[in-house]
C-alpha positions as CSV (number, residue, x, y, z in Angstrom):
1,M,-40.3,32.0,15.3
2,I,-39.0,35.6,14.8
3,E,-35.7,36.5,13.3
4,K,-32.9,37.7,15.6
5,K,-29.1,37.5,15.7
6,I,-28.0,34.0,16.3
7,N,-25.3,33.5,18.9
8,R,-22.6,30.9,17.9
9,H,-20.5,31.0,21.0
10,F,-21.5,30.5,24.6
11,R,-19.5,30.5,27.9
12,R,-21.6,30.1,31.0
13,F,-22.7,28.1,34.0
14,E,-25.6,25.7,33.5
15,F,-27.6,24.2,36.3
16,K,-30.4,21.6,35.9
17,Y,-33.4,20.9,38.2
18,F,-36.4,18.6,38.3
19,L,-39.9,20.0,38.7
20,E,-43.2,18.2,38.9
21,K,-45.1,19.3,35.8
22,S,-48.2,20.2,37.9
23,L,-46.1,22.9,39.7
24,S,-45.1,24.7,36.6
25,D,-48.4,26.5,36.4
26,F,-47.5,28.1,39.8
27,L,-43.8,28.7,39.2
28,I,-44.0,30.4,35.8
29,P,-46.2,33.3,36.9
30,E,-43.8,33.8,39.8
31,L,-40.9,33.9,37.3
32,M,-42.7,36.5,35.2
33,N,-42.2,39.0,38.0
34,Y,-38.5,39.0,37.0
35,M,-38.4,37.5,33.5
36,E,-39.8,37.8,30.0
37,W,-40.6,35.2,27.4
38,D,-37.9,34.7,24.8
39,P,-39.1,36.1,21.5
40,Y,-38.0,32.9,19.7
41,I,-41.3,31.4,20.8
42,G,-43.2,33.6,18.3
43,D,-47.0,33.2,18.8
44,K,-46.6,30.1,20.9
45,D,-45.4,29.6,24.5
46,Y,-42.8,27.1,23.5
47,Y,-40.5,25.9,20.6
48,E,-39.4,22.4,19.7
49,C,-35.8,21.0,20.1
50,H,-34.6,18.0,18.2
51,S,-31.0,16.9,18.8
52,L,-29.1,14.1,17.1
53,Y,-26.2,13.0,19.4
54,L,-23.1,11.3,18.0
55,D,-21.1,8.8,19.9
56,N,-18.9,5.7,19.1
57,K,-19.5,2.0,19.7
58,N,-18.0,2.2,23.1
59,L,-20.2,5.2,24.1
60,K,-17.3,7.4,24.8
61,C,-19.3,10.6,25.3
62,Y,-21.9,8.8,27.5
63,H,-19.3,7.3,29.8
64,E,-17.3,10.5,30.1
65,K,-20.5,12.2,31.4
66,I,-21.5,9.3,33.7
67,D,-17.9,9.1,35.1
68,G,-17.9,12.8,35.8
69,L,-14.8,13.8,33.8
70,L,-14.1,17.5,34.4
71,N,-13.1,18.1,30.8
72,R,-15.3,16.5,28.2
73,K,-17.2,17.1,24.9
74,K,-20.5,16.2,23.4
75,V,-21.1,16.3,19.6
76,R,-24.6,16.9,18.4
77,I,-26.7,18.3,15.5
78,R,-29.8,20.2,16.5
79,T,-32.8,21.4,14.5
80,Y,-35.9,23.2,15.7
81,K,-38.0,21.5,13.0
82,K,-38.3,17.8,13.0
83,N,-39.4,17.8,9.3
84,Y,-36.5,20.0,8.2
85,G,-35.9,20.8,4.5
86,N,-32.8,21.2,2.5
87,E,-32.5,24.9,3.2
88,D,-33.6,24.8,6.8
89,N,-31.0,25.6,9.4
90,L,-29.3,22.8,11.3
91,F,-26.9,23.6,14.2
92,F,-23.7,21.6,14.3
93,E,-22.6,21.9,18.0
94,L,-19.7,21.1,20.2
95,K,-20.6,21.3,23.8
96,R,-17.6,21.3,26.3
97,K,-17.5,21.0,30.0
98,S,-14.4,22.5,31.6
99,G,-14.8,22.2,35.4
100,E,-17.9,24.1,36.3
101,I,-18.0,26.1,33.0
102,V,-20.0,25.1,29.9
103,L,-18.6,26.2,26.5
104,K,-20.7,25.7,23.4
105,D,-19.7,26.5,19.8
106,R,-21.9,25.9,16.8
107,E,-22.2,26.6,13.1
108,I,-25.3,26.9,11.0
109,I,-25.4,24.3,8.2
110,P,-28.3,23.9,5.7
111,G,-30.2,20.6,6.0
112,K,-29.1,19.4,2.6
113,F,-25.5,18.9,3.9
114,L,-26.4,16.5,6.8
115,D,-26.4,13.3,4.7
116,I,-23.3,14.5,2.9
117,F,-21.5,15.0,6.2
118,L,-22.6,11.6,7.6
119,E,-21.3,9.9,4.5
120,N,-18.0,11.8,4.4
121,P,-17.3,14.4,7.1
122,F,-14.4,15.9,5.2
123,S,-16.8,16.9,2.4
124,L,-18.0,19.9,4.4
125,L,-14.5,21.5,4.2
126,K,-15.2,22.2,0.5
127,E,-17.9,24.7,1.6
128,K,-15.8,27.8,2.3
129,T,-18.7,29.9,3.6
130,F,-18.7,27.8,6.8
131,D,-16.5,28.5,9.8
132,Q,-13.5,26.5,8.9
133,E,-11.9,26.5,12.4
134,F,-15.1,25.1,13.9
135,L,-15.5,22.5,11.2
136,N,-11.9,21.3,11.6
137,E,-12.6,20.6,15.2
138,F,-16.1,19.1,14.6
139,I,-14.8,16.8,11.9
140,F,-11.7,15.9,13.9
141,E,-13.9,14.8,16.9
142,T,-16.2,12.8,14.5
143,V,-13.5,11.0,12.6
144,N,-10.8,10.6,15.3
145,Y,-13.3,9.0,17.7
146,Q,-15.4,7.3,15.0
147,L,-18.6,9.0,16.1
148,K,-21.9,8.0,14.5
149,P,-25.5,8.9,15.0
150,K,-26.5,7.3,18.3
151,C,-29.6,8.9,19.9
152,L,-32.3,11.3,19.0
153,V,-33.7,13.6,21.8
154,S,-36.9,15.6,21.2
155,Y,-38.8,17.9,23.6
156,K,-40.7,21.2,23.9
157,R,-39.1,24.2,25.6
158,K,-40.5,27.2,27.3
159,P,-37.8,29.8,27.4
160,F,-37.4,33.0,29.5
161,F,-34.7,35.6,30.1
162,A,-34.3,38.1,33.0
163,K,-35.8,41.6,32.4
164,N,-32.7,43.3,33.7
165,N,-30.2,40.7,32.5
166,P,-30.8,38.9,29.1
167,G,-27.8,36.7,29.9
168,F,-29.7,35.0,32.7
169,R,-32.0,32.4,31.1
170,V,-34.4,29.8,32.4
171,T,-35.9,27.1,30.2
172,F,-38.6,24.5,31.0
173,D,-38.1,21.3,28.9
174,Y,-41.0,18.9,28.8
175,N,-42.5,16.1,26.8
176,L,-39.1,14.5,26.4
177,E,-38.9,11.5,24.1
178,F,-36.0,9.5,22.7
179,A,-35.3,7.3,19.7
180,T,-32.4,5.2,18.4
181,A,-30.8,7.3,15.7
182,S,-31.0,6.1,12.1
183,G,-28.7,8.3,10.0
184,S,-30.2,11.7,9.4
185,N,-33.8,10.7,9.8
186,Y,-35.4,12.6,12.7
187,N,-38.7,10.9,12.2
188,Q,-38.4,7.7,14.2
189,V,-40.5,5.8,16.7
190,F,-39.9,7.7,20.0
191,T,-40.1,6.4,23.5
192,P,-41.4,9.0,26.0
193,M,-40.0,9.7,29.4
194,H,-41.3,11.4,32.5
195,E,-44.5,13.0,31.3
196,E,-45.0,14.1,35.0
197,F,-41.6,15.9,35.2
198,I,-40.1,19.0,33.7
199,I,-36.3,19.7,33.5
200,I,-35.5,23.3,34.3
201,E,-32.2,24.6,32.9
202,V,-30.7,27.8,34.4
203,K,-28.0,29.4,32.2
204,F,-26.0,32.4,33.5
205,N,-22.7,34.1,34.1
206,G,-21.7,35.5,37.5
207,T,-24.0,34.5,40.3
208,L,-27.6,33.4,40.7
209,P,-29.9,36.2,41.6
210,H,-31.3,36.2,45.1
211,W,-34.9,35.9,43.9
212,F,-34.1,32.7,42.1
213,H,-32.5,31.2,45.2
214,S,-35.8,31.8,46.9
215,I,-37.6,30.0,44.1
216,I,-35.2,27.0,44.4
217,E,-36.0,26.8,48.2
218,N,-39.7,27.5,47.9
219,Y,-40.3,24.8,45.2
220,R,-37.6,22.4,46.6
221,L,-36.1,22.1,43.2
222,K,-33.8,19.1,43.0
223,Q,-30.6,19.7,41.1
224,T,-29.3,17.0,38.8
225,T,-26.0,16.6,36.9
226,S,-27.5,14.2,34.4
227,C,-28.0,15.1,30.7
228,K,-30.7,14.4,28.2
229,Y,-28.4,12.3,26.1
230,C,-27.7,10.0,29.0
231,F,-31.4,9.9,29.9
232,G,-32.1,8.9,26.3
233,L,-29.7,6.0,26.2
234,D,-30.9,4.8,29.7
235,T,-34.5,5.0,28.6
236,L,-33.9,3.2,25.3
237,S,-31.8,0.5,27.0
238,T,-34.5,-0.3,29.6
239,Q,-37.6,0.7,27.7
240,S,-39.0,1.8,31.0
241,K,-39.2,5.0,33.0
242,F,-35.9,6.2,34.5
243,V,-36.1,6.3,38.3
244,F,-35.2,9.6,39.9
């Protein structure tokens, strides 16, 4: 994965669609008429995402999403290496939904601090090199709502951005699998979901380009409002494939 400036703040629309995996071989070449591979993939055509979601015993974040609250938050810790080391980057993230707008803020925290944080969230405030305003909010959410590691979500991602508009991004997420969280350990026994389906995420400001509207119609993409965290809890609770 190549080095480039890391964005810590996002404000955008995010739409999700289901696609049969067998159709991706046709859709991706069509996308490449308008888009380019994200350079983060390096010499592969994907990168891995591993997210640790925090929630409380009443599943506050889960039910806010299921109930469709217009204003809500998710708290998660993401890594792009399942076997991360002490000096590898973790991304502490707050993802907010405000009406139709998605707001995401994050801070880069070395892996050695994750166990320290889970043991005592306030301990991170001693590290003055981190964004203190962000940490104050992240820690407040964690402590005030008694959030604990709840679910691990792992998948592979093929990312693209528009040639004439880098702010328009499309990602293909596949090989989704889930595990019940156990502290900071990302190496758990995972339960797979929907090997035959891909989740397409479209992230943008402004309006969808006309050519992407045509792709939606041509491939009959089915929009969903569900999220991977909710898929994870549903899959783990039933130990069976989620029914679309």
